[in-house]
N, C-alpha and C positions, 0 to 999 in steps of 0.2 A: 399473341406472344412479342416480346421486344426482343433486340440482339444488335451487337454491334460489328456483327461478322459477314452476314450478310451470306451464309453457309448455305449451299443447295439444300432444299427440303426435299428435292425425289428428282425422279427423271421429268418429271411433269411442272417444276418451276416455273414461273414467268413474272415479270417483273411489269411494278406501275411506278411512275417518276411520277412524282408529285400527291399531296396529300390533301388536296384543297376538294373541291366538290368532286368534278369528275373523275378527279384520282380514287376517291374512298370510293364511290358507285362502280365504279371498274373491276376495282381491287373486290369487293365483294361480289358484284355478279361472276367474278373469275372463280372464287374461293368457292361459292353456293354449288357452282358445275364440279367442283371436284378438283378444281388446281390448285397450288401453292403458289403463294403469293409472297412476293418481296417485295414491299415498301418501300420508296425510297420516298423521304421528308429530308428535308436539309435541316427545317427548323428544330431544337434551338441553336446547332452547331454552327448553321448562318443564318441567320435571318433578313426581313424584309423590312423598307421602308413602309411598308402600311400593317405587319401583325403584330399584334400585342403577345400571342402567347404558343407556346408549342404545341395545342391540340389539332385535329385536324380535322378539317370543313371548317375555322374562324371566316365567317363572317364580317369584311372589312368595311362593307358600306353599307348599305339599307338593311333592315333586319327582316327586309320583307320578299316573299317569295311571289307575290304580284299574285292576282285573283285566282279565285277555284272556279270562279263559273267558267262553263265550256261555253255561253257564247261572248269570252275572252281568251283571244288565242295564246295565253298564256294556261291560262282554265282549261283550257282545250287541250296541251299539250301537258299538265299532269294528269291529266284523268290518262292518258297514253301511258304515261311514266306509270301511272297505279296498275293499268293492268300487265304492265310487263315487271310490275317487284319491287320497286323504284325501292330501296332502302334509304334515301334519303329523305324521301317525302315522309317514310314510314318515322322518322327523326323527326322530321319539322313536326309532323301533330301532336307529337310529344311534350316537342318545345313552343308549340302555338300560344300563343295568346290575343285578347281579343284586340279585330280588328275590321269588322265584316264582314265583306264576302272575301278578303285577303288576305292569303297565307304567312301572316306578320307571327317570327319568332322573339322566344326569349333566346337571343345570341349565344349566350354562356352557357345555358339549357342543350343549348341545340346541338353544339358543337363538344360537349361533353359525352350526348348522347353518341352522338355518331364515333366519338375516339374509342370509346370503350367498347361500342360492337365492335370494330373494325380489333381491338385489341385482343378482344377476347374470343376470335374468330380460331380453330384451330390451324385453319390453311393460311393464315396473317403472320406475315414477321415482318416488323417495321423495321426499316434502319436509318435513322438520324445521320445522314450524309450526305453528302453533295454528289449529285451525279453528274457526271461528266461527259460519259458515253453513251452513243446510242447505237443499242442492238436490237433483233429479237430474240425469242416474242415479247413485247413488249407493248404495253399504253404508255405512252408520254402524255401526259395533260398538265404542264407546269404553269402552265397561265400566265396573265401579261409580266409578270415580273420573273420570269422566266432569268434565270442567270449567265452570268457572260458568258463561262465557261461552256455552258449548257448552247447557250446560245449559237458560240462559235461550232458546234458540233452540227446541229440543225443547219448552218449557212455549208457547212462544207459537203451534208450527206445529199441535202436535197438540194442543194443551190444557191447560190450569193443572194439570187434578186428572191429569193421563197420568206426571208422575212422581214417585217415590217418590224417601224419599232416607238411608232407611235399613229395614233388614228387621229387623222384631220376629217370630219364625217362629218356630211351635208345632210341636213333633215330629209328624211322620205314620205311625200303624201300620194295617196288615196287618189288616183285615178277617179272615180266618182264622185269625189268630189271636190275638181277642178272644173271651173264655169268657161266649156268651150267656144261658149259665145263669143269671150273675152280671147280667151288663151288659142294661138292659131297655130299649125303645126308648118314650121317648115324650118331650115337649115341655111348657115349663113351661104351667102351665094351658091346654096343648093350640096353645098361639096359636104357637109358632116353626117352625114345618112349613117347610118350602120350599115357595116358590110352584107350583100345580098335581101338587105331587108326592104331595099326601099323606101315609099314614103311611109311605110308604118317604123323606120326606124328613124326621122326625123327626129327632132327637138318640138317640144311644145311652146312656146313662147309668151309669156307672159305682159305688154306694152304700158310704159308707164308715156305719159306725158310730162312737160316739165313741173306742174305743180307738185303730180303726181310723188313724181321722182324725190323732189324737194321734203315733201312731208315725212316722205320713205328714210330719208337720209336721216335729217333730223330725229324721229322716231329710234332709227337702229344705232347712232352712235350717243342717245341719252340712255337706253335699254340699261339695264341693272345686270351684270355678267355673274357667273357661279365663279366662287373661288376654291378650288377644291384643295385636297389632300397636297402635302408639299410633295410627295412622291409620285403627281397625275402632273405638276409644273413642268413644261418644254418652253423648250426656245420656237422661237416661232418663224421658220422658213419662209421665205415664201409664198414655196409649194402649199400652205399649211397653213400663212395667216387666217386669224379666222377676222370674218366679213367686218365687222364691228369696228375693228382694229384697222383695218383695209378702208374704213369710210371717215376714220376719223385723221388718215393722213390730208383729204382735198372731196370738197362736196363735187369735184368731180371722177374724184380715182378709180369708183365702181363703174362710172358710166365711158373709163375706157379701159376698162379690164372686163370682168365675168361678166358686166349691165353693158359691153358695148352693142349698141343699137344698127352696126354698120353690116348690106345684105341682108338685109331685112326687111318686105313690105307688112305692115298692119293690113290687112285685107278689108277691115273696115274702111278704112280714109283712102287708103292707097299712096297711103305715104311712109315715111321711116321715121317711125315712133325715137320719142326722145333719147327713152333705155329698155333694154328688154332685159328682164330675168327670162333665163330657160332653164328650162325641166327635162331630162333625159333620161329612157327611158333604163328601169332597173332588174326586170324580171321580161319572160319571155313571153310573157302574158298582157303585159304591160296594163299590168294593175298597178305598179307600183311606179312613182316619179320623185327621181331626185334633183332636187334643188339648185345646181349644179353652182359650184362657187362660194355655198355659203356656210361652208365651215365656223362650229360658234360656240360661245362659250358664253355663251345669255342663256339664264335661267330658263328653264318650261313654259311658265304664264308670258316670259317675255319674248321667246320665240313666237309663243303664239298668236299673241297681240300682235307683232310686228310684223311678221311673215303673212299674216292676213291683210296686212294694208296692199300687197301687190296686187294686180288688177288679176281678176282669174283665181284670187285664190282665197276668194270673201269668208268661204266656209269648208276652209280646208281641212282635213282629216290626216292629224300625220301618224307616220304607223312607224316612222322612226325619228327622231327629234337631233340636232349636228351634237356634233362635243370636238372636242381637242384635249388630248391625256396622253400619258404612255400610257402604253400598251404596246406588248410583242404579241405577233399574230402571224402567221405562217397564210401566203395568196395559197390557197387551199385548191380554186379551180386551176392552177397552172405546177402544183410541187404535188397535190396528193392524187391517191386512187379516189374513187367514187366510197367507197369505206372508209377513207381520211387515214391512207396505210401510204408509205415511205412506196415509190410507185417501182423500186427491186427490191421490197420486203411486204410481200402481202399482211408480215408479222408483227412488225415495227406501225403499228397505230397510235395515232394521235385523237385527243379526244379537248373537252372545255374549252376557255376560250383562245386558248393558241388557237384555234382549227378558222375561227373567224367568226365564234356567235358571239352575242353578244348577251348576258345574264344569267340569274344564277340557275333558273328552270329550265335552258337550254343548255349551259354548261352539262348539268346532269345528266341532261338526255345524252348527249354525247357521252358521257363517258360511261352510263350507261349499256349504250346500242356496243362503242367498241369492246368493252368488258364481253358480253352475248357474242356477238362474232369473232372475237380473237379466242374464245373457246370452243365455237365451231372448227374454226380453222384448225384450232389442236386437237379438233377430235375428229380431223377429213372431213369434215362436214363444210355446204355451200355456204362464202357470205351472204347474209340476205339484207336485204334493208325496206324501210317500212315503205308503201305506195305511197306518191305523192299527193295525196289526198288526203291522208293524216298528216297532222302539222310535224313531228317528229319527223318524217320522210321527205317532205316539203323544204325542211330545213339543211337537210342532205342533201336535195337537189339542188339547192341554190347555193350552195358549198361546191357543188360540182360548175358546175352551169353559169353563175356568173361570169361576166368578163374579167378575165384576169387582168386586165392594162386598167379596170377603175375598182377592182374590187376591194370592199368594204364590210369590215363585222356587220353582223346582221343580228335580229333579234325577231321571236318568234311575233308575229303578223299575219292577219288573214289576206293580206295583200298573193303569199305567199302558194297560196291554195289556187288551184285548177275552177275556175268559174263552175259554177252549177251548170246544166243544162239546158235550163230554164230561166227566163231573166226574174228578178225578184226583187221589188223597189223598199220593201220593208226591210231595215235593216236586222232588226232583229230579228226578225223570222227568217232572214237570208244565213244569217248567221247560224241561227240555231239548224239549221237544215248542213251547212257547213259540219258542223258538228255530229249531226245523226253518222251523220255520210262517214266522217273519220274515224268513232270510235266504234262502225259496224266493220270497217273496211279493217282497222288493228283486230279488232279479235278476231276475223277470221285469216287473216295475217300471224298472228300469234298460233292460230291452232293448225293451221297447214305443217307450218314451222315446228314446233312444237316449243314457242320461245320461252317458257316460263319454265324459269328453276327448278330442281327436284332439292328440297333443303338439305343439308350437312347436316347431320348429329352430332349434339357438342353434348 
């Protein structure tokens, strides 16, 4: 049903702000559990630089939700979401187009399907109006293009430093793919270890000699860059300067910047390297390592080619690629609770890209869980999060435990998961075991807490 009034439908009314993937999924999950939902979507009353229609769940970038195979992190996340009854994935299945193992969709059919489902649901009212205030019970899922007025309300409610307005993301590589016969563990002058972590918290260092550095700079400055949508263009502040732009300022710019070798000694030679690429631990288990200072606009194939020229990274497995684009997102570890609510109101939840997840599937997953947990709160039940051996639970753990000083958005990847009890060298077998463990744990968790909705009668 649609309305311009936003009138309360019953005493169980809840709000969802944002009609994208996360907001649509959250609204559906709440409505299926018997709550009357007012879904605020500001389009077409107020448009964005990215959207072209007034439909819900409009895909503004790629038309793919990525892999469906459970040996892929995105495929595993989708399998978990299907167990929870994801409406977004049901619509994606209806709109699927041939793309091998990837779940690619006809974007018009997909958004039309989501819109028609939401409009037809007897418990959902769509209000085409910009929301400018925050109060629970509510799920806020406004995405990377959150309006200025609502962003101001977030800053006031959560703190001035809670909201970032652009990403300056460096690539992340898998620990297992780093050649540690070349990369060595140390911090400049031994002063930059993680608090309380000792040697385990030190950086990994990839040393370069003069010729290696010169070849790397030549490749970096000549590499092909990505030119994104107009709404992605951002001014390059010194703190988020693309590494390839910095390199063009002069051959030694990086060597006196993030690649400075001072205070470091290569144990293989006993001498200070000409330059050093440092990698910083991204998770508590040390499975993921951030290539420090390497935020970039290079295309993905170019990132693979150029960064693998770094000694120690010749076989690097990229868990996340670098990027720079406009993206409003919250510093979730600092500003939100473990179930992604405001600290002063457990019923004011956040979901989607605004929380610091990247990707269609990840955004939808947080919307799904936000809808479930808000319903539980309103029904006097406890909030429940999936165990961290699941991909969903591991994402939530990252958003809870990441270092607030270095927090950056994250996509689903196997580096988020706890290691298996035994060492498995075969990568495919290891991922099969990750998936088997995750789906078993998710099924048990769903059964234990009765997580699947009993569908309402239409």
